[in-house]
C-alpha positions as CSV (number, residue, x, y, z in Angstrom):
1,X,-149.6,-157.5,-153.9
2,X,-149.6,-161.3,-154.4
3,X,-149.4,-163.8,-151.5
4,X,-145.7,-164.6,-152.1
5,X,-144.7,-160.9,-152.1
6,X,-146.8,-160.3,-149.0
7,X,-145.2,-163.1,-147.1
8,X,-141.7,-161.9,-148.2
9,X,-142.5,-158.4,-147.1
10,X,-143.8,-159.6,-143.7
11,X,-140.8,-161.8,-143.2
12,X,-138.4,-158.9,-144.0
13,X,-140.3,-156.6,-141.6
14,X,-140.2,-159.2,-138.8
15,X,-136.4,-159.7,-139.4
16,X,-135.8,-155.9,-139.3
17,X,-137.8,-155.6,-136.1
18,X,-136.0,-158.5,-134.4
19,X,-132.5,-157.3,-135.4
20,X,-132.0,-154.8,-132.5
21,X,-133.2,-157.4,-130.0
22,X,-130.8,-160.0,-131.5
23,X,-127.9,-157.5,-131.2
24,X,-129.0,-156.7,-127.7
25,X,-128.5,-160.3,-126.7
26,X,-124.8,-159.9,-127.6
27,X,-124.4,-156.5,-125.9
28,X,-121.9,-155.0,-125.6
29,X,-119.9,-155.3,-128.7
30,X,-118.1,-152.0,-128.5
31,X,-117.1,-149.4,-126.0
32,X,-119.8,-147.6,-124.0
33,X,-119.9,-143.8,-123.6
34,X,-120.9,-142.6,-120.1
35,X,-122.0,-139.0,-120.1
36,X,-121.3,-137.0,-117.0
37,X,-123.2,-133.6,-117.1
38,X,-120.6,-132.0,-114.8
39,X,-116.9,-131.0,-115.2
40,X,-114.1,-133.6,-114.7
41,X,-112.9,-133.9,-111.1
42,X,-116.1,-133.2,-109.3
43,X,-117.9,-135.7,-107.1
44,X,-120.3,-137.0,-109.8
45,X,-117.4,-137.5,-112.2
46,X,-115.3,-139.3,-109.6
47,X,-118.2,-141.7,-108.7
48,X,-118.8,-142.4,-112.4
49,X,-115.2,-143.2,-113.1
50,X,-115.0,-145.5,-110.1
51,X,-118.1,-147.4,-111.1
52,X,-117.1,-147.5,-114.8
53,X,-113.8,-149.2,-113.9
54,X,-115.6,-151.7,-111.7
55,X,-118.4,-152.4,-114.2
56,X,-115.8,-152.9,-117.0
57,X,-114.7,-156.1,-115.4
58,X,-118.1,-157.7,-115.9
59,X,-119.3,-155.7,-118.9
60,X,-116.4,-156.9,-121.0
61,X,-115.9,-153.5,-122.7
62,X,-114.3,-150.2,-122.0
63,X,-116.5,-147.5,-120.6
64,X,-115.4,-144.0,-121.6
65,X,-116.4,-141.0,-119.5
66,X,-117.6,-138.0,-121.6
67,X,-118.0,-134.8,-119.5
68,X,-120.7,-132.5,-120.9
69,X,-121.3,-129.8,-118.3
70,X,-123.6,-126.9,-118.6
71,X,-127.2,-125.6,-118.3
72,X,-127.8,-127.3,-114.9
73,X,-127.1,-130.8,-116.5
74,X,-129.5,-130.1,-119.4
75,X,-126.8,-130.2,-122.1
76,X,-125.7,-133.7,-121.2
77,X,-129.2,-134.9,-120.6
78,X,-130.4,-133.7,-123.9
79,X,-127.5,-135.4,-125.7
80,X,-128.4,-138.7,-124.1
81,X,-132.2,-138.3,-124.6
82,X,-131.5,-138.0,-128.4
83,X,-128.9,-140.8,-128.6
84,X,-129.5,-144.0,-130.4
85,X,-131.2,-146.5,-127.9
86,X,-128.6,-149.2,-128.2
87,X,-126.9,-149.1,-124.8
88,X,-123.7,-147.4,-126.0
89,X,-124.6,-144.0,-124.6
90,X,-125.6,-143.8,-120.9
91,X,-125.3,-141.0,-118.3
92,X,-125.1,-140.1,-114.7
93,X,-128.2,-138.4,-113.6
94,X,-129.0,-136.7,-110.3
95,X,-131.7,-134.6,-108.7
96,X,-131.4,-132.0,-111.4
97,X,-132.2,-134.2,-114.3
98,X,-134.6,-136.5,-112.4
99,X,-136.6,-134.2,-110.1
100,X,-135.8,-130.5,-110.3
101,X,-135.3,-129.2,-113.8
102,X,-138.8,-129.8,-115.0
103,X,-139.9,-127.2,-112.5
104,X,-136.9,-124.9,-112.6
105,X,-137.1,-124.4,-116.4
106,X,-140.1,-123.1,-118.3
107,X,-139.4,-125.6,-121.0
108,X,-137.0,-128.6,-121.4
109,X,-135.9,-130.2,-124.6
110,X,-136.7,-133.6,-123.1
111,X,-139.1,-135.2,-120.7
112,X,-137.5,-136.8,-117.6
113,X,-140.4,-139.3,-117.5
114,X,-140.7,-140.2,-121.2
115,X,-137.4,-139.7,-122.9
116,X,-135.1,-142.0,-120.8
117,X,-134.7,-145.6,-119.9
118,X,-134.0,-146.0,-116.2
119,X,-131.2,-148.4,-115.6
120,X,-130.5,-148.2,-111.9
121,X,-129.9,-146.0,-108.9
122,X,-126.3,-145.4,-107.8
123,X,-126.6,-144.0,-104.3
124,X,-127.6,-141.1,-102.2
125,X,-126.0,-138.9,-99.5
126,X,-127.9,-136.8,-97.1
127,X,-127.6,-133.0,-96.6
128,X,-126.9,-131.6,-93.2
129,X,-127.6,-128.1,-91.7
130,X,-124.2,-126.6,-90.7
131,X,-123.2,-123.3,-89.1
132,X,-119.9,-121.4,-88.5
133,X,-118.5,-122.5,-85.2
134,X,-118.9,-119.0,-83.8
135,X,-122.5,-118.6,-84.7
136,X,-124.4,-117.7,-81.6
137,X,-126.8,-120.6,-81.8
138,X,-125.1,-123.8,-80.5
139,X,-127.8,-126.3,-81.3
140,X,-130.7,-126.7,-83.6
141,X,-133.3,-125.4,-81.2
142,X,-131.3,-122.2,-80.6
143,X,-130.7,-121.8,-84.3
144,X,-134.4,-122.0,-85.1
145,X,-135.2,-119.5,-82.3
146,X,-132.5,-117.1,-83.6
147,X,-133.6,-117.1,-87.3
148,X,-137.2,-116.7,-86.2
149,X,-136.2,-113.7,-84.1
150,X,-134.2,-112.2,-87.0
151,X,-136.3,-112.7,-90.2
152,X,-134.3,-111.9,-93.3
153,X,-131.2,-111.0,-91.4
154,X,-129.5,-114.4,-91.5
155,X,-127.9,-115.4,-94.8
156,X,-127.3,-118.9,-96.1
157,X,-124.9,-120.2,-98.8
158,X,-125.5,-122.7,-101.5
159,X,-123.4,-124.1,-104.5
160,X,-125.9,-122.3,-106.8
161,X,-129.5,-121.7,-107.6
162,X,-131.5,-124.9,-108.0
163,X,-128.9,-127.1,-106.3
164,X,-130.1,-129.7,-103.8
165,X,-128.5,-127.5,-101.1
166,X,-130.5,-124.5,-102.1
167,X,-133.8,-126.4,-102.3
168,X,-133.1,-128.2,-99.0
169,X,-133.0,-124.8,-97.3
170,X,-136.2,-123.7,-99.1
171,X,-137.9,-126.9,-97.8
172,X,-136.6,-126.1,-94.3
173,X,-137.9,-122.5,-94.5
174,X,-141.3,-123.9,-95.8
175,X,-141.5,-126.4,-92.9
176,X,-140.4,-124.0,-90.2
177,X,-142.0,-120.7,-91.3
178,X,-138.6,-119.0,-91.3
179,X,-137.1,-116.3,-93.6
180,X,-133.4,-116.8,-94.4
181,X,-131.7,-115.0,-97.3
182,X,-130.1,-117.0,-100.1
183,X,-126.5,-116.3,-101.2
184,X,-125.8,-118.5,-104.2
185,X,-122.2,-119.4,-105.1
186,X,-120.6,-121.0,-108.1
187,X,-119.9,-124.4,-106.6
188,X,-119.7,-126.1,-103.3
189,X,-116.1,-125.2,-102.6
190,X,-116.5,-121.4,-102.4
191,X,-119.7,-121.7,-100.5
192,X,-118.1,-123.9,-97.9
193,X,-115.1,-121.6,-97.7
194,X,-117.2,-118.6,-96.8
195,X,-119.2,-120.6,-94.2
196,X,-115.9,-121.8,-92.6
197,X,-114.6,-118.2,-92.8
198,X,-117.7,-116.8,-91.2
199,X,-118.7,-114.6,-94.2
200,X,-122.0,-116.5,-94.4
201,X,-123.2,-118.2,-91.2
202,X,-124.9,-121.3,-92.5
203,X,-125.9,-123.7,-95.3
204,X,-127.1,-127.2,-96.1
205,X,-124.1,-129.2,-97.0
206,X,-123.8,-132.7,-98.5
207,X,-121.7,-135.3,-96.9
208,X,-119.8,-136.0,-100.1
209,X,-118.4,-132.5,-100.2
210,X,-118.4,-131.6,-96.5
211,X,-117.7,-134.6,-94.4
212,X,-114.0,-133.7,-93.8
213,X,-114.8,-130.2,-92.5
214,X,-117.8,-131.6,-90.4
215,X,-115.6,-134.2,-88.8
216,X,-112.8,-131.7,-88.4
217,X,-115.0,-129.2,-86.5
218,X,-114.5,-126.5,-89.2
219,X,-118.3,-126.2,-89.1
220,X,-120.9,-127.2,-86.5
221,X,-123.5,-129.7,-87.6
222,X,-126.9,-129.0,-86.2
223,X,-129.1,-131.6,-87.9
224,X,-129.0,-134.1,-90.8
225,X,-131.7,-134.6,-93.4
226,X,-131.8,-138.3,-93.4
227,X,-134.4,-140.9,-92.2
228,X,-132.0,-142.1,-89.5
229,X,-128.8,-140.8,-88.0
230,X,-125.6,-141.2,-90.1
231,X,-123.1,-143.8,-89.0
232,X,-120.4,-141.2,-89.9
233,X,-122.0,-138.5,-87.6
234,X,-123.8,-140.6,-85.0
235,X,-124.1,-137.7,-82.5
236,X,-126.0,-135.5,-85.0
237,X,-129.8,-135.7,-84.8
238,X,-132.1,-135.9,-87.8
239,X,-134.4,-133.0,-88.7
240,X,-137.3,-135.2,-87.7
241,X,-135.8,-135.7,-84.3
242,X,-135.5,-132.0,-83.7
243,X,-139.1,-131.4,-84.7
244,X,-139.1,-130.8,-88.5
245,X,-141.1,-133.7,-89.9
246,X,-141.3,-134.7,-93.6
247,X,-138.0,-133.0,-94.3
248,X,-135.7,-135.7,-95.5
249,X,-133.2,-134.0,-97.9
250,X,-130.6,-135.9,-99.9
251,X,-128.8,-135.8,-103.2
252,X,-129.1,-139.0,-105.3
253,X,-127.7,-140.3,-108.5
254,X,-128.4,-143.1,-111.0
255,X,-127.8,-144.2,-114.5
256,X,-130.1,-143.4,-117.5
257,X,-130.1,-144.3,-121.2
258,X,-132.3,-143.1,-124.0
259,X,-135.9,-144.2,-124.1
260,X,-136.4,-147.5,-125.8
261,X,-133.3,-149.4,-124.6
262,X,-133.9,-153.1,-125.2
263,X,-134.7,-155.0,-122.0
264,X,-131.6,-157.3,-122.3
265,X,-129.4,-154.2,-122.4
266,X,-131.1,-152.6,-119.4
267,X,-130.9,-155.9,-117.5
268,X,-127.2,-156.3,-118.3
269,X,-126.2,-152.8,-117.2
270,X,-128.3,-153.0,-114.1
271,X,-126.8,-156.4,-113.1
272,X,-123.3,-155.0,-113.6
273,X,-124.0,-151.9,-111.6
274,X,-125.4,-153.9,-108.7
275,X,-122.3,-156.2,-108.8
276,X,-120.0,-153.1,-108.8
277,X,-121.3,-152.1,-105.3
278,X,-119.5,-155.1,-103.9
279,X,-116.1,-154.1,-105.4
280,X,-113.8,-152.9,-102.6
281,X,-112.6,-149.8,-104.5
282,X,-116.3,-148.7,-105.0
283,X,-117.1,-149.4,-101.4
284,X,-114.2,-147.3,-100.2
285,X,-115.1,-144.4,-102.5
286,X,-118.7,-144.5,-101.3
287,X,-117.5,-144.5,-97.7
288,X,-115.1,-141.6,-98.3
289,X,-118.0,-139.6,-99.8
290,X,-120.6,-140.6,-97.1
291,X,-122.6,-142.1,-99.9
292,X,-125.2,-144.9,-99.4
293,X,-125.3,-147.4,-102.3
294,X,-128.7,-148.1,-103.6
295,X,-128.8,-151.5,-105.3
296,X,-132.1,-152.3,-106.9
297,X,-134.1,-152.6,-110.1
298,X,-134.7,-150.1,-112.9
299,X,-138.3,-149.9,-111.8
300,X,-137.3,-148.9,-108.2
301,X,-135.0,-146.2,-109.6
302,X,-137.8,-144.8,-111.8
303,X,-140.3,-144.9,-108.9
304,X,-137.9,-143.0,-106.6
305,X,-137.2,-140.4,-109.3
306,X,-140.9,-139.7,-110.0
307,X,-141.6,-139.6,-106.2
308,X,-138.9,-137.1,-105.7
309,X,-140.2,-135.0,-108.6
310,X,-143.6,-134.9,-107.0
311,X,-142.2,-134.1,-103.6
312,X,-140.0,-131.2,-104.8
313,X,-142.4,-129.6,-107.4
314,X,-144.5,-127.8,-104.8
315,X,-141.5,-126.5,-102.9
316,X,-139.9,-125.1,-106.1
317,X,-143.2,-123.5,-107.2
318,X,-143.9,-122.1,-103.8
319,X,-140.5,-120.5,-103.6
320,X,-140.8,-119.1,-107.2
321,X,-137.4,-120.4,-108.3
322,X,-136.7,-120.3,-112.0
323,X,-133.4,-120.8,-113.8
324,X,-134.4,-119.3,-117.2
């Protein structure tokens, strides 16, 4: 190859390499697809649609929600992991994608750590330990004494195997040395219905789903798994306050894209997400759901996700929970 040909080849290669970054500077130039790995109408879907509408104002393009439920979020996550890294396919990701599934499944078609670009955290909401109003234990101390005196005889509900609610109780059992029997349901609504009806006496319940029945005294709230008391339930002590340390339990969400998203794209989406937290409609939705917004950087979101993965891995392994 002569010198002129070599220089031409190098110039063409450099131009090809620079092209995605040049396009990234003009991002977005078309509508953005936001994958939600749950059915339409659920809490994750509602939050995504609320944020998408707010972000559209500054993004300058439509954001279309694409619901891809199934396989404990793995269907949607795999689709995004394999998407073109151009910023036109993003997703809502929660504890399942970010922290749980790598332990709950023997093999995943993607790596949570390597196959995604972390864009930003959305928010989190704590889980609370609740019982039916007629349960004989009227406070946390009495509840703990009761379940210790009746190992295996007390059941607890959850929205399903591997859900944050299920794993929150497994952490509770691990920390307190108790044995409570798991009754999995297909979703939060039927689990809550049976706890309210007294068919199952207790469960860990997230504020997004359960705040109305907590505030309406349809269940008794014994403790909350947050670092500090909730402003929405100020009379409820934290698990740490009642003597269960290192037991913060919360569901959290954020936005991911495929690995290799150009830095300008990540920066644009992160900035628009953080701005959206100040939109009144978003603030109201978060308040209604008992959700704490988590503005911050992509690096902070990635660090939180990896820390949660390391925290929950031993709990899942110790309980022997598998979804395949």
